[in-house]
N, C-alpha and C positions, 0 to 999 in steps of 0.2 A: 305661677302655676301654670303646668303644660295643660294643652285639650284633654288628653287621657285624665288627669287627675280632676278636672272640670266636670266631664262626662260622669266619672266615678261618683263625687260627691253630688252632682245633681239626681244621678239615679236615686241616691238615696232619700234626698229631700223630696223629690216627687212620691217616692214610694210610702215614705211616711205620711206624707200630705194626702195620698190617696187612702191610708189606710184609716187616717183620724175619720175624713168625710163618711166611709163606709161604715164604721163603727159608730159615728152619729146618727146616720140613718138606721142602721140595725137597731141601735138601743133605744131610739125613737119609737119604733114598731113593736119590740118585744119586751123591754123593760127600760121604760122611759124613768119610773120611778128611782132607778140605781142612781142615773145619771142626776137627777134630780136632786138625791140627797146628797151627793158630795157636792153640789153648790150650795145646797143649804148648811152642810158641815163647815164650810167655808165662811158662808155669811154670818152665821152663828157665832163663829169664833172672833170674826170681826167686831160684833157688839159686845163678844165678853172682853176684849181689848179696851172698849171705850169703857166700861161699866167698871172695870179695874183700874182705871187710870187713875193715880192719885188726885184728890182735892187741892185745889189750888196752895194752899198754906202749907202742905206738905210734899209738896210734888219733889222738889231738888233732892230733899231728905230721903223719899223713898226709890226714886229714880236711881239714885245712888247706891241705895243699900239692898234692894231686895232683887234678887236672880232671876225671879219670874218675869220681870219687865224685858230684858233683854233675851230670854230664853222665848217669849211669845213672839218678839217682833223678828228675832234672827234666826229661830229654828222651826216653830210649830207653825206660823202662818205661811213661811214659804213651802214648807212640807206639805200642809193642807192645800196649798194651791197646786201642788204637783201631783197630788192625788186625781185631779180631774184630767190631767195631762195623761197620767199612765194608765187611766180606764180607759181613756179613748185609742192609747196604742195597744190597747188588749195586753198590757201588761199587769195583770191582776196581782201576781206575786209582790212585785215591784211597790204595787199601790198600797199592799198590805202591810209591807216593811216601813213604808211611809208612816201609815198609821201608829206602827207601832214606835218609830223613832218620835212623833209628835206626843202620843200617851206618856213614853219615858220621860220626855222631858220636862213634862209638867210636873210629874213624880218628884222628879230630882229636884227640882226648883222647890216643890212643897217641903223637903226634907231639908234642904239647905238654908231655907228663909226661917223655917219656924222650929228647928231644934235648938234647943238652948245655947248649945257648945258654939252654934256658928253666928247666933243673932247680933253680935257686936262687930261683923265683920261687914265690908261693903261686897259687892256682887263680883267685883273684878279679884278681892281676895278669896271668895268661895271657890272661885272655880281652879284656884291654885292651891286650894287645901288639900291634902293627901287624901284626908277621909271623903271628900265629894269627889275628888278624881277617881278613887277606886269603886265610887258606890254603885251598885245595880238595884234596879228596883225591887226583885225579888230579894235582896239582901238586906234591905231597909225595911222591911216589912213591920218589924215590932216599932220602930220610931215612927211608922207612919199610923200605925194604931194608936200609940201614945196623942200623937199630934191631932188626929181625928178625934179622940176623947178631950180636947179642948173645947170641942163644940157638941158633944153628944156623949152617951153612956157607953161603956165598953162594949158591951154586948154589940151594939149599933156598930161602932167604931170597926169593930173586927169584921163585921157583914159587910162594910163598904169596902174595907181593904181588901177582902179575900174576893171580894166581886171583882175590884178592879185588877187584881193581880191574876184572876182565872182570866180575864178578858186579853190582859197582856201576854199570859201563855196560849191562849188560841192565836193571837197574832204571829206570836213567836214561832208555833209551829211551821208556818208557812214560810219563814227564812232556811227553815234546814231541810236538806234533801230527804233526810229520815227524821223524825221524831216522836214525841209522845206530850200530847197536851192535857189539861185538864178544866173542868169546868164545874161549877156549882148548880145542882138543879135540887129544889125542894130542900136545902140544907144537907143534901149529901153529895160528897165531892165524887165525880165521874172521872176517870181516867181512860183516855181512848188513843190509839195510834194515830198519828197524825203525820204531817213531812210532804214537801213539795212532789215529791215522787210518788207517794202513796195515791195524792190528789190525783196526779196525771194518769196512774195505773187506773184508778177506780173508773175515770171518765173514759178510757182506752176500753177497758172491760164491758161498760155499759152500752156505749156507742160505736165501738168499732173503729175508732180514730182518736188520738188524742187530742187535748184541748188545744187551742193555738198556742197560747203562751208554752206549750210543751212541744212545739215545734220551731217555732220563730217568733222575734219579737223585734219590731212591730208587725203584727197580724190581724187580719181582719176576723172578727167575732161569726160563730155559726152557732146553730141550734145547740150543740153539747155545751157551750160555754155558758147558757142560760142558768142553769143549776148554779155553776159556780159564782156568776153574777149575782144571784139572789144570795147565796152565802157572803159574797162580799158585803151585800147591802147590808144583812146584819152586823158583821163586823163594824162598818161605818156608823149604825146607830149604837151600838155599845160602846165604840170607842168615844163618839160624842157627848153619852150621857158620863163616862168615866171621867174625860178630861173636865166636864162640866161640874162633876162632884170634886174633884179635886181641887178646882179653882175655888168653889163654894169654902170648903174647908179653910183654904187660903186667905181668904178675904176676910173671914168671920172677924179678925182682930185688927184688920188693916183701915186705914181711912180714905177708902176706895169711892168712886164717884156715885155708884150706885148699887149697894147691896141687896135691895130690894128687888132689883130687874133680874140679879143672879140667880136668886131664889126661886123667883117665879119661874125663871128658864129651867130652871132644874126639876121643879115639880113639872113642868110640863111634857119634860123628857123622860121623868121616870114614869109617867102613865103611859107612853107609848112603849118603853121597853118591857113593860107589863105585859 
């Protein structure tokens, strides 16, 4: 590697390091609760992994059978850890995309593990099954409702899954330049224009300058990003609740280490999101 290449890479390394330091300082002063919540999201999921670990007598069978375990370890945990890094880089859209990936992973694992036609398969057979390969969270809505009905009534099951898919829709809106999202408020579904470019334009109109992620990434935060960071905080809260609810449904008929802890955690989160 020549000196020119070394200088080029050193510039990006130094720049990234300086951005992270500046954003830690900015968030500590202006919106520390956002950064704290990202850490809580990660720590809460570590606890979920512990609570859902199989009881000793069923460990080999369950680790071999259920897709939820490799999905948690190899997809969800690394992505939730990256959420912290993405926020510190000023990469709010990428952090939201990462939340979406984690939520979809848990939802598809629930679908694959609890749908009757897949129950006899091991997890590595499931990921090769055409129906699971082509599954999308929005496309398996009815299956998820039927699975949720195994632990509650039809009305409640529909409410749970609609809520989760609305959260998924809001997260998805941020990964497309122009989009439409939907959310449920007081049992009425609201459809609203969304998308990354629209978010950038709204901030530009309001503050006279684009948000940092609309200029360059990584980039230091400034006052215009506080509104977006608070919105991101809401998305973290909703994603954390949605993931926990899906795990709760999944765990009800499984021999996991601590079902009571999962239920207690879900109840606590339910109070927060309300």
